[in-house]
N, C-alpha and C positions, 0 to 999 in steps of 0.2 A: 642805752637800754641794756639791762640784764634780764634775760628771759630765764625762767625757772622751768627746766624740763623734768617733770615730776616723776614719771614712771618708765616710759619707753616700753621695751619688751620684757622688762624685769618683773619678777614676782617676789613674794615674801620669802622665797627660798634664797634669793640673792641678798635681800636685806629686809629685816622685819618691818621697817618703816615705809616700804614702797606702798604708795596709795593705789588702790584698785577700784573700790566702789565710788559712786558719785559723791557720797557723803565724805569719804576719805579724801578724794581729790579736792573737794571744796575746802575742807579744813586745811589741807596742806597748801593750797593756793593762798588762803588767808595768812598763814604763817610766812609763806614766801614773800608775799607783798609787804608784810610788816618788816621783814628783814631787808627789803630794798628792791625786790623784783618788780618790774613794770609790765610783765606779761608772763603767761604760763603756756607751756606746751605739754599736751597730754595724749595718752593713748586710751580711749574709752574701753571699758570691759563689759562684757555681757554677764549674765547671772552665773555663768560657769567660770568666770575669770578670764575668758578668752578675749583678745583684742577684736574689736568689731567696728564696722562702719555703718551698721544698721541705724536707720534714722532715729528710732526710739532710744537706742542706747546712747548715741551721740547727743541727742537733744537733752536727755536726762543729765548727762555729765556737764554739758555746757550750762544748763539752767542752774544746777547746783553751784557751780563756780561763780556764775554771775550774781546769784542771790547773796553769796558770801562776800563777793568782791566786786561791787558795782564799778563799772568803768575799766576794769582790768582786761587787757587784751587776752583773748583765749584762742590758742592755736591747737589744732588737732592733726595728728598724723594721718596720712593716706597710704602708708606703706603697702605695697602690692601683696606682701605676704599675708596681710589680713584677709585677703580673698584668694588665698592659696595660689597666687601668681596669675590669676585670671583677670586680665585687664577689663574685659567686658562685664564681669561680675562687679568689679570695683565701680565702673561707670554707672551700672544699674543701682548700686547701693547709694552712691552719692546723688543720683537723680532723685532718689526717695527723700532727700533732704528738702525738696521743694515744698513738701507738705508738713515739714517739721516745725514745731512752735519755736524751737531754739536752734540756731546754727552757729558754728564757730565764726569768729571774726576772720580768721585766716587758717589755711592748712599748709602743711609741708607737702611738697610734691617733687619726687626725685626725678631728675633728668635721665638717669640710667634705667628707668623702668618704662616698659612699653605704654604708650597711650598718653604721654605727657601733654601733647597739644590738645587732644580731645578733652582731657580732664580740665586743663586750664581754661578752655573755652566754656565748658559746662559750669565750672565754679564761678566764672565771671558773670554768667547769666543768673546765678543764684545770689550774687552780691557778696561772695566769699573771696577774700584775697588769697593770692598764691605766694607762698614762700618757696622759691625754686631751689631745690636741693642740689648743689653742685659738689660732687665728690672728687672731681678730677679736672684736668685741663680739657680733656675731651668733652666732659659735660658742659664746661663753660663755652666751648665752641658750638655745641649743639644748641645751647640757649641763645647765644648771640646770632646764630644763623636762622633762628626761627622768629615768629611774629610776636612772641610774648615777653621778650626780655624787658622792654621798656614799660610794660604794664604790670609787672610783678609788684606785689606789696613789699617784698624784700628778697634778696638773694642770700641763701644759706651756703656759705663756704664751709664744708664739713670734712674734717680730717678724722676718718673713721679707723680707729685702732691702728694708727701708724706710729712707729717709734718717733720720738721728738726730732731726731736728726733728719728724718725724711719729711715729717709733717710741716715743719716751718718753711723749708724751701718750696715744697709743693704748694702750700698756702700762698706764698709770695708770688709764685708763678701765675696762679689763678687770679689773684688780686691785681697783678699787673695787667693781665689780659682784660679784666673787667674795667680797670681804670682807663685803658686806651679806648674802650668803647664809649666812654663819656656818658654812661647812663645816669639818669637822675633817680636812682633806686638805692635805698639803704642796703648795706651789706652786713650780715651777721656772720662772724667767724667763730667757730668752736671746734673742739676736738673731743674724742672719746678715748677711754682707756688711759694708757700711760701718758699720752700727749695732752690730756685735758688741760692741766694747769699751765704748761708752757704755751699752749695755743691761746688760752684765755688771756694770759699776760701779754702776748703779742697783739691780740685784738685790742686790748685796752691801750697799749702803747701807740697803736695806729689810730685810735679814736673811733674804732668800729663798734658796732653792737656785738654782743656775745651772749652766751648762755651757760648755765651750770645747773646740775641737778643729778639725782640718782640715776637717771637714764644714762648719763655720761660717765660718772665716776662714783665710787662709794667711799672715797678717801679725801682728806684735806690736802693742801699743798705739800705737807710734810709726810704724806703717806699714811696718816693715822685714820682709823675708821671714824666716820661721823655718825651722828644720831638721826640725821634726816636732811631733807631738802633745805630747810631754813638755815641750818648750819652752813651748808655749802654756799648759799646766797650771801650770808654774812661774810664769809671768807672772800668772796668775789668783790663785794662792796668795799671791804677794807683794802683790797689790792687796787681797786679803781681809785680810791682816795689817795693812795700813795703816788699813783701816776699823775693825777691831776691836782 
């Protein structure tokens, strides 16, 4: 699997092709799928351009992507910053999804943010899968020590803005710990910033799922600016073909 992470916390100030509106997200998802992505990850935006977990905002974005790309897995972020660090407000916002016409297939949920267990349980009741965001070995231990490790949809091993010389050993340490737990759960390994492409190549070499998109990087493997998410996915697909 190559998941396309379409926007993240970025805006058009970072790159003119960052999709923000539901319509833009749907069009970018369509282009990413044509380029070889088998899923998309997005941060829905309200009418002011702010990231939002409001049920109406999330439902509109998910509906638009599903109409453009039937059958494509849709992942949404639940980053705690969207609720100004208030775990209770995040839980209330996600609880509002119960009445929404359209919900994401899965959401990313970070282990290092308060309320992981309560959120994972609430999402399970809604029929929404959890992508457990593991940023460190400590996160991996927290996941494995809790009740949700075996029931996650996938585990995201995320190397966030680390230099490559640190990112790859850190990733290997986390992956080794997860392997020893013998979970029957897919693992997606990816990086952000300067380690994006080395970590992606490492994931492909190990046969793991991975992701690419403007959320993670604005440049191709040679450091050249790209024109959008589809271009990044095409580079990833080419690199996967070389490995396999």
